[in-house]
Structures are given as structure tokens and as C-alpha cells.
N, CA and C atoms as an extended XYZ file, in Angstrom:
252
Properties=species:S:1:pos:R:3:atomname:S:1:resname:S:1:resid:I:1 pbc="F F F"
N        -6.562      141.759      182.817 N   UNK     1
C        -7.108      140.569      182.171 CA  UNK     1
C        -7.781      139.707      183.232 C   UNK     1
N        -8.991      139.288      182.960 N   UNK     2
C        -9.739      138.428      183.864 CA  UNK     2
C        -9.221      137.003      183.723 C   UNK     2
N        -8.656      136.455      184.811 N   UNK     3
C        -8.044      135.125      184.739 CA  UNK     3
C        -9.063      134.030      184.458 C   UNK     3
N       -10.301      134.172      184.957 N   UNK     4
C       -11.332      133.172      184.671 CA  UNK     4
C       -11.666      133.158      183.185 C   UNK     4
N       -11.799      134.330      182.594 N   UNK     5
C       -12.076      134.416      181.161 CA  UNK     5
C       -10.902      133.871      180.358 C   UNK     5
N        -9.685      134.154      180.824 N   UNK     6
C        -8.501      133.654      180.134 CA  UNK     6
C        -8.464      132.128      180.180 C   UNK     6
N        -8.779      131.550      181.330 N   UNK     7
C        -8.805      130.092      181.456 CA  UNK     7
C        -9.862      129.489      180.554 C   UNK     7
N       -11.034      130.108      180.495 N   UNK     8
C       -12.111      129.623      179.633 CA  UNK     8
C       -11.696      129.691      178.168 C   UNK     8
N       -11.042      130.765      177.780 N   UNK     9
C       -10.580      130.893      176.397 CA  UNK     9
C        -9.575      129.800      176.064 C   UNK     9
N        -8.706      129.493      177.017 N   UNK    10
C        -7.714      128.445      176.795 CA  UNK    10
C        -8.378      127.096      176.626 C   UNK    10
N        -9.326      126.786      177.493 N   UNK    11
C       -10.033      125.506      177.409 CA  UNK    11
C       -10.772      125.391      176.085 C   UNK    11
N       -11.461      126.441      175.680 N   UNK    12
C       -12.181      126.418      174.404 CA  UNK    12
C       -11.215      126.216      173.245 C   UNK    12
N       -10.071      126.898      173.297 N   UNK    13
C        -9.096      126.782      172.220 CA  UNK    13
C        -8.518      125.383      172.143 C   UNK    13
N        -8.207      124.813      173.288 N   UNK    14
C        -7.612      123.483      173.307 CA  UNK    14
C        -8.621      122.404      172.954 C   UNK    14
N        -9.852      122.595      173.357 N   UNK    15
C       -10.878      121.583      173.151 CA  UNK    15
C       -11.123      121.228      171.709 C   UNK    15
N       -11.088      122.178      170.826 N   UNK    16
C       -11.372      121.916      169.421 CA  UNK    16
C       -10.154      121.965      168.523 C   UNK    16
N        -8.975      122.046      169.129 N   UNK    17
C        -7.775      122.212      168.310 CA  UNK    17
C        -7.515      121.017      167.396 C   UNK    17
N        -7.827      119.814      167.858 N   UNK    18
C        -7.641      118.632      167.011 CA  UNK    18
C        -8.582      118.676      165.820 C   UNK    18
N        -9.833      119.046      166.078 N   UNK    19
C       -10.806      119.158      164.988 CA  UNK    19
C       -10.383      120.224      163.981 C   UNK    19
N        -9.852      121.314      164.491 N   UNK    20
C        -9.408      122.395      163.609 CA  UNK    20
C        -8.216      121.942      162.759 C   UNK    20
N        -7.278      121.247      163.366 N   UNK    21
C        -6.131      120.734      162.609 CA  UNK    21
C        -6.593      119.754      161.531 C   UNK    21
N        -7.564      118.911      161.857 N   UNK    22
C        -8.100      117.966      160.871 CA  UNK    22
C        -8.760      118.699      159.703 C   UNK    22
N        -9.482      119.767      160.003 N   UNK    23
C       -10.118      120.569      158.949 CA  UNK    23
C        -9.060      121.185      158.026 C   UNK    23
N        -7.993      121.681      158.616 N   UNK    24
C        -6.911      122.275      157.830 CA  UNK    24
C        -6.266      121.218      156.936 C   UNK    24
N        -6.047      120.029      157.486 N   UNK    25
C        -5.461      118.948      156.677 CA  UNK    25
C        -6.367      118.599      155.504 C   UNK    25
N        -7.653      118.459      155.781 N   UNK    26
C        -8.610      118.050      154.754 CA  UNK    26
C        -8.826      119.133      153.704 C   UNK    26
N        -9.100      120.343      154.168 N   UNK    27
C        -9.466      121.427      153.252 CA  UNK    27
C        -8.289      121.964      152.444 C   UNK    27
N        -7.109      121.987      153.060 N   UNK    28
C        -5.966      122.624      152.417 CA  UNK    28
C        -4.871      121.647      151.999 C   UNK    28
N        -5.055      120.352      152.284 N   UNK    29
C        -4.062      119.357      151.894 CA  UNK    29
C        -2.733      119.511      152.608 C   UNK    29
N        -2.791      119.976      153.842 N   UNK    30
C        -1.583      120.191      154.636 CA  UNK    30
C        -1.372      118.970      155.527 C   UNK    30
N        -0.116      118.552      155.676 N   UNK    31
C         0.169      117.370      156.488 CA  UNK    31
C        -0.147      117.625      157.965 C   UNK    31
N        -0.307      116.537      158.711 N   UNK    32
C        -0.741      116.608      160.108 CA  UNK    32
C         0.213      117.418      160.979 C   UNK    32
N         1.498      117.198      160.827 N   UNK    33
C         2.473      117.911      161.654 CA  UNK    33
C         2.385      119.419      161.435 C   UNK    33
N         2.285      119.825      160.188 N   UNK    34
C         2.207      121.251      159.869 CA  UNK    34
C         0.891      121.850      160.348 C   UNK    34
N        -0.212      121.139      160.129 N   UNK    35
C        -1.522      121.628      160.579 CA  UNK    35
C        -1.536      121.803      162.090 C   UNK    35
N        -0.979      120.839      162.813 N   UNK    36
C        -0.933      120.943      164.268 CA  UNK    36
C        -0.008      122.060      164.722 C   UNK    36
N         1.056      122.311      163.980 N   UNK    37
C         1.951      123.426      164.301 CA  UNK    37
C         1.241      124.765      164.138 C   UNK    37
N         0.467      124.889      163.076 N   UNK    38
C        -0.293      126.123      162.835 CA  UNK    38
C        -1.288      126.357      163.966 C   UNK    38
N        -2.067      125.333      164.279 N   UNK    39
C        -3.069      125.461      165.340 CA  UNK    39
C        -2.391      125.715      166.682 C   UNK    39
N        -1.318      125.005      166.958 N   UNK    40
C        -0.606      125.186      168.224 CA  UNK    40
C        -0.093      126.600      168.404 C   UNK    40
N         0.478      127.151      167.350 N   UNK    41
C         0.982      128.527      167.429 CA  UNK    41
C        -0.164      129.510      167.657 C   UNK    41
N        -1.269      129.303      166.965 N   UNK    42
C        -2.422      130.196      167.117 CA  UNK    42
C        -3.013      130.094      168.521 C   UNK    42
N        -3.097      128.881      169.057 N   UNK    43
C        -3.625      128.687      170.416 CA  UNK    43
C        -2.702      129.350      171.433 C   UNK    43
N        -1.388      129.197      171.269 N   UNK    44
C        -0.449      129.861      172.186 CA  UNK    44
C        -0.626      131.374      172.147 C   UNK    44
N        -0.765      131.916      170.956 N   UNK    45
C        -0.975      133.365      170.829 CA  UNK    45
C        -2.258      133.793      171.524 C   UNK    45
N        -3.329      133.035      171.310 N   UNK    46
C        -4.611      133.358      171.947 CA  UNK    46
C        -4.487      133.298      173.463 C   UNK    46
N        -3.807      132.278      173.962 N   UNK    47
C        -3.631      132.120      175.405 CA  UNK    47
C        -2.829      133.278      175.980 C   UNK    47
N        -1.751      133.640      175.310 N   UNK    48
C        -0.920      134.748      175.779 CA  UNK    48
C        -1.683      136.069      175.788 C   UNK    48
N        -2.593      136.216      174.843 N   UNK    49
C        -3.371      137.451      174.740 CA  UNK    49
C        -4.634      137.407      175.599 C   UNK    49
N        -4.946      136.232      176.153 N   UNK    50
C        -6.130      136.090      176.991 CA  UNK    50
C        -7.426      136.165      176.214 C   UNK    50
N        -7.407      135.666      174.973 N   UNK    51
C        -8.627      135.699      174.183 CA  UNK    51
C        -8.833      134.366      173.481 C   UNK    51
N       -10.003      134.210      172.900 N   UNK    52
C       -10.308      132.983      172.183 CA  UNK    52
C        -9.569      132.952      170.857 C   UNK    52
N        -9.428      131.752      170.335 N   UNK    53
C        -8.792      131.590      169.036 CA  UNK    53
C        -9.642      132.273      167.976 C   UNK    53
N        -9.013      133.132      167.189 N   UNK    54
C        -9.706      133.877      166.143 CA  UNK    54
C        -8.989      133.679      164.815 C   UNK    54
N        -9.691      133.981      163.753 N   UNK    55
C        -9.166      133.783      162.407 CA  UNK    55
C        -7.857      134.530      162.185 C   UNK    55
N        -7.761      135.751      162.691 N   UNK    56
C        -6.533      136.510      162.457 CA  UNK    56
C        -5.316      135.821      163.063 C   UNK    56
N        -5.491      135.196      164.220 N   UNK    57
C        -4.386      134.481      164.855 CA  UNK    57
C        -4.021      133.220      164.076 C   UNK    57
N        -5.034      132.494      163.622 N   UNK    58
C        -4.797      131.273      162.856 CA  UNK    58
C        -4.142      131.597      161.511 C   UNK    58
N        -4.652      132.600      160.839 N   UNK    59
C        -4.097      132.982      159.542 CA  UNK    59
C        -2.678      133.533      159.670 C   UNK    59
N        -2.411      134.251      160.743 N   UNK    60
C        -1.066      134.759      160.994 CA  UNK    60
C        -0.092      133.609      161.252 C   UNK    60
N        -0.534      132.625      162.033 N   UNK    61
C         0.305      131.452      162.299 CA  UNK    61
C         0.598      130.708      160.999 C   UNK    61
N        -0.401      130.588      160.146 N   UNK    62
C        -0.207      129.911      158.858 CA  UNK    62
C         0.808      130.668      158.002 C   UNK    62
N         0.714      131.989      157.993 N   UNK    63
C         1.667      132.793      157.217 CA  UNK    63
C         3.091      132.567      157.716 C   UNK    63
N         3.247      132.489      159.043 N   UNK    64
C         4.571      132.265      159.625 CA  UNK    64
C         5.124      130.887      159.269 C   UNK    64
N         4.257      129.888      159.238 N   UNK    65
C         4.707      128.504      159.071 CA  UNK    65
C         4.735      128.047      157.616 C   UNK    65
N         3.721      128.396      156.839 N   UNK    66
C         3.659      127.921      155.444 CA  UNK    66
C         3.703      129.062      154.423 C   UNK    66
N         3.941      130.259      154.920 N   UNK    67
C         4.078      131.439      154.053 CA  UNK    67
C         2.825      131.796      153.279 C   UNK    67
N         1.667      131.418      153.800 N   UNK    68
C         0.404      131.848      153.186 CA  UNK    68
C        -0.708      131.761      154.222 C   UNK    68
N        -1.701      132.588      154.033 N   UNK    69
C        -2.872      132.577      154.903 CA  UNK    69
C        -3.810      131.458      154.473 C   UNK    69
N        -4.564      130.947      155.427 N   UNK    70
C        -5.586      129.950      155.112 CA  UNK    70
C        -6.895      130.627      154.730 C   UNK    70
N        -6.994      131.926      154.993 N   UNK    71
C        -8.218      132.684      154.732 CA  UNK    71
C        -9.438      132.078      155.420 C   UNK    71
N        -9.226      131.551      156.615 N   UNK    72
C       -10.348      131.030      157.398 CA  UNK    72
C       -11.033      132.192      158.095 C   UNK    72
N       -12.332      132.078      158.246 N   UNK    73
C       -13.100      133.124      158.920 CA  UNK    73
C       -13.373      132.717      160.362 C   UNK    73
N       -13.729      133.711      161.171 N   UNK    74
C       -14.104      133.434      162.556 CA  UNK    74
C       -15.307      132.499      162.617 C   UNK    74
N       -16.249      132.647      161.691 N   UNK    75
C       -17.440      131.785      161.675 CA  UNK    75
C       -17.073      130.318      161.484 C   UNK    75
N       -16.176      130.043      160.562 N   UNK    76
C       -15.758      128.660      160.311 CA  UNK    76
C       -15.047      128.100      161.535 C   UNK    76
N       -14.150      128.878      162.102 N   UNK    77
C       -13.415      128.426      163.280 CA  UNK    77
C       -14.374      128.157      164.431 C   UNK    77
N       -15.331      129.051      164.631 N   UNK    78
C       -16.299      128.877      165.717 CA  UNK    78
C       -17.107      127.590      165.537 C   UNK    78
N       -17.522      127.299      164.321 N   UNK    79
C       -18.291      126.076      164.060 CA  UNK    79
C       -17.465      124.831      164.351 C   UNK    79
N       -16.208      124.853      163.973 N   UNK    80
C       -15.331      123.703      164.203 CA  UNK    80
C       -15.019      123.542      165.685 C   UNK    80
N       -14.769      124.645      166.361 N   UNK    81
C       -14.348      124.609      167.758 CA  UNK    81
C       -15.497      124.433      168.742 C   UNK    81
N       -16.732      124.642      168.304 N   UNK    82
C       -17.890      124.557      169.195 CA  UNK    82
C       -18.120      123.109      169.616 C   UNK    82
N       -18.033      122.819      170.915 N   UNK    83
C       -18.183      121.436      171.385 CA  UNK    83
C       -19.611      120.905      171.351 C   UNK    83
N       -20.568      121.700      170.949 N   UNK    84
C       -21.976      121.273      170.959 CA  UNK    84
C       -22.291      120.343      169.822 C   UNK    84
């Protein structure tokens, strides 16, 4: 695993995590604590795997925490997480 790429993936994941949690709260009516728990778990998984946050990780975290997938796509996550 390339440590520079892993660090970049972590920064990208952390940078938009608040925006992503807000989107989850708004779109799915989930409370702030739960939304942040979902995003936090997904970001930890991405960091451990050395990759960027992806829909499969976010949806898996949601299944673990709220027993259902959010059915978010990589495109939606990328738009929310993009700092531009």
C-alpha cells in the first residue's frame, strides 16, 4: 500500500465527512449522531483499507448501524465529498 495515497485518501474522506453526514440527515431523516456514526465507520474502513470512501463502505456501515442500506452511489458521494 502506498502511504502517500493512503494519506490522501484519508484527507479526502475526512474533508467532506461533515457534508456527507448532513446529506444523510437531510435525505434520509436520520439524526446527527447516527449519521455521523455511519460516516465515521465508513471513513475508518476506508482508512484501514487505504482507499477512498466508496458507496459500498458507506452502505455497509449503514447496514451495521441502522439495519438498512442508504443505497447511495459513488457518484453522489463523490459530489458531496469534492472540495471544489
